[in-house]
C-alpha positions in Angstrom: 20.4 17.4 15.4 17.2 15.6 14.6 14.6 17.3 12.4 10.8 17.1 12.3 11.0 15.7 8.8 13.6 13.0 9.7 11.4 11.6 12.5 8.3 11.4 10.3 10.2 10.0 7.4 11.7 7.2 9.6 8.2 6.3 10.8 7.0 6.2 7.2 10.0 4.0 6.2 9.4 1.6 9.1 5.8 1.3 8.1 6.8 0.6 4.5 9.3 -2.1 5.6 6.4 -3.9 7.3 4.0 -3.5 4.3 1.8 -1.0 6.2 0.5 2.5 5.6 1.1 5.1 8.3 -2.5 4.7 9.5 -2.2 1.0 9.6 1.0 1.3 11.6 -0.7 3.6 14.1 -3.6 1.1 14.5 -1.2 -1.8 15.0 0.6 0.3 17.7 -2.6 0.9 19.6 -3.0 4.5 18.5 -5.7 6.3 16.8 -5.7 5.5 13.1 -5.2 9.1 12.2 -2.4 9.8 14.6 0.3 9.6 11.9 -1.7 11.2 9.0 0.3 13.7 7.1 -2.4 16.3 7.7 -1.7 16.1 11.4 2.0 16.6 11.2 1.6 20.3 11.1 -0.8 22.0 13.5 -3.6 24.4 12.4 -1.4 27.4 13.3 1.5 26.1 11.2 3.7 24.6 13.9 5.5 21.3 13.6 3.8 18.5 15.5 6.3 15.8 16.7 5.3 12.3 17.6 5.5 11.7 21.4 8.1 9.4 23.0 5.2 7.1 24.0 4.0 6.9 20.4 7.5 6.0 19.2 7.9 3.3 21.9 4.6 1.8 20.9 5.7 1.8 17.2 8.9 0.0 18.1 7.0 -2.6 20.2 4.5 -3.2 17.4 7.2 -3.7 14.7 9.8 -5.4 16.8 12.4 -2.7 15.7 15.1 -1.7 18.1 16.0 1.9 18.8 19.2 1.5 16.8 17.2 0.2 13.8 14.9 3.1 14.0 17.8 5.5 14.2 19.3 4.0 11.0 16.1 5.0 9.2 16.5 8.7 10.1 18.5 9.4 7.0 17.9 8.4 3.3 21.1 6.3 3.5 19.5 4.2 6.2 16.4 3.5 4.2 16.0 -0.1 3.4 19.0 -1.1 5.6 16.9 -3.4 7.7 15.7 -6.8 6.6 12.2 -7.2 5.3 9.6 -8.4 7.8 9.2 -12.1 7.9 6.6 -13.4 5.5 6.8 -10.4 3.2 6.8 -11.2 -0.5 8.0 -9.3 -3.5 7.7 -9.9 -7.2 11.1 -9.6 -8.8 14.2 -8.0 -7.4 14.7 -4.3 -7.5 16.9 -1.7 -5.8 16.2 -1.2 -2.1 16.0 2.6 -2.2 12.6 4.1 -1.3 10.6 6.7 -3.1 7.1 8.2 -2.6 4.3 6.5 -4.5 0.6 7.3 -4.6 -1.4 5.6 -1.9 -5.1 5.3 -1.3 -7.6 2.9 0.4 -9.1 0.1 -1.7 -12.6 1.4 -0.9 -11.8 4.9 -2.0 -10.3 3.6 -5.2 -13.8 2.8 -6.4 -14.7 6.5 -6.5 -14.2 8.6 -9.5 -11.2 10.8 -10.3 -8.4 8.6 -9.1 -7.6 6.7 -12.3 -7.6 7.3 -16.0 -9.2 4.9 -18.5 -6.0 2.8 -18.6 -5.8 2.4 -14.8 -3.0 4.9 -14.2 -3.3 7.0 -11.0 -4.3 10.6 -11.7 -5.7 13.6 -9.7 -4.8 15.2 -6.5 -6.8 13.1 -4.1 -4.0 10.6 -3.4 -1.8 10.5 -0.3 1.8 9.4 -0.6 3.8 6.6 1.1 7.5 5.9 1.1 8.1 2.5 -0.4 10.9 0.3 -1.8 11.6 1.3 -5.4 9.5 -0.5 -8.1 10.3 -0.3 -11.8 6.9 1.1 -12.9 7.0 4.9 -12.3 3.2 4.8 -12.3 2.9 2.2 -9.5 0.7 2.9 -6.6 -0.3 1.4 -3.3 -3.8 0.3 -2.1 -4.6 -0.3 1.6 -6.8 -3.4 2.1 -10.0 -3.2 4.1 -12.7 -5.7 4.9 -12.3 -9.5 5.0 -13.1 -10.4 1.4 -9.4 -11.1 0.7 -8.6 -13.0 3.8 -6.4 -14.9 4.6 -4.1 -13.7 1.8 -4.6 -10.0 2.5 -5.8 -8.6 5.8 -7.2 -5.2 6.7 -4.3 -2.7 6.8 -2.1 -4.6 4.5 -0.7 -2.9 1.4 -0.6 -4.1 -2.2 1.6 -2.3 -4.7 0.0 -2.3 -8.2 1.8 -1.8 -11.5 -0.6 -0.7 -14.3 2.2 -1.1 -16.8 3.0 -4.7 -15.9 1.9 -7.5 -18.2 -0.9 -9.7 -16.8 -1.1 -13.5 -17.1 -3.2 -16.3 -15.8 -2.7 -16.9 -12.1 -1.6 -13.4 -11.3 -3.1 -11.6 -8.4 -4.7 -8.5 -9.9 -6.8 -5.4 -9.1 -9.8 -5.0 -11.4 -12.0 -2.0 -11.9 -15.4 -2.4 -13.5 -17.3 0.3 -15.4 -19.8 0.4 -12.5 -16.9 1.6 -10.2 -16.3 -1.7 -8.3 -12.7 -2.3 -7.5 -11.7 -5.9 -6.7 -8.5 -7.7 -5.7 -8.7 -11.3 -7.1 -6.7 -14.0 -8.9 -6.9 -13.9 -12.7 -8.3 -17.2 -14.0 -8.7 -16.2 -17.7 -8.9 -13.1 -19.8 -10.2 -13.2 -23.3 -11.8 -10.9 -25.8 -15.2 -11.7 -24.3 -14.7 -12.4 -20.6 -12.6 -11.8 -17.6 -12.8 -14.6 -15.0 -11.6 -14.0 -11.5 -11.0 -16.3 -8.5 -11.8 -15.0 -5.0 -8.9 -15.1 -2.5 -11.3 -15.7 0.3 -13.1 -19.1 -0.3 -16.1 -17.7 1.5 -16.7 -15.3 -1.3 -17.9 -16.2 -4.8 -15.7 -16.2 -7.8 -16.5 -13.4 -10.3 -16.9 -13.3 -14.1 -17.4 -10.2 -16.2 -17.9 -9.4 -19.9 -14.6 -7.8 -21.1 -16.6 -4.8 -22.2 -17.7 -4.2 -18.6 -14.1 -4.1 -17.2 -12.2 -0.8 -17.4 -8.8 -2.2 -16.6 -6.9 -5.1 -15.0 -3.6 -4.3 -13.2 -1.1 -6.8 -11.7 -0.2 -6.7 -8.0 3.6 -6.7 -7.9 4.2 -6.5 -4.2 2.1 -7.5 -1.2 2.6 -7.5 2.6 1.8 -11.0 3.9 
């Protein structure tokens, strides 16, 4: 017997395998962006809300998954059993098990209360997304919006960030400034005085900050491509 939780978990796992959040998967499937939000999985009167057969059909069409592949994701043992989507890149090799990690939009990340001074996720404003296991227990996912990071990252893509990972020249990183700006760039140089960043979209200018004006720099360890 299928349960409400199994169906929604399978949708989350399918989204994760394609480097998408649940909302991005809904949009790619031609549905309202909020259709798969966790807040909508239970009705206002406390009843379980199930995705429709039409919604599931659109999800399968959008991801190219078969019914059999979707069924394999209905149990934890089936998580990660399908191959990664073509073009997906990962940094390093880790176990294919999935676990929930904090998830938020890149624009939201610029607000207060989501990170401590070291760039670790804090507070209760985060959503969660099931994602392939990463070594850093403090890793989190950011959903890309806007075109400032095209063609490397597109709106709806996810990047997984590890605040505990070492950062070197040439790494793609997420940077937060003391003014609250959050940027995804390539690290050109980081010294005691300056942090120099290269824009991923050539139509946008490169950026340079005084080190004192940067709260933290964290490495992107996984990105949907």
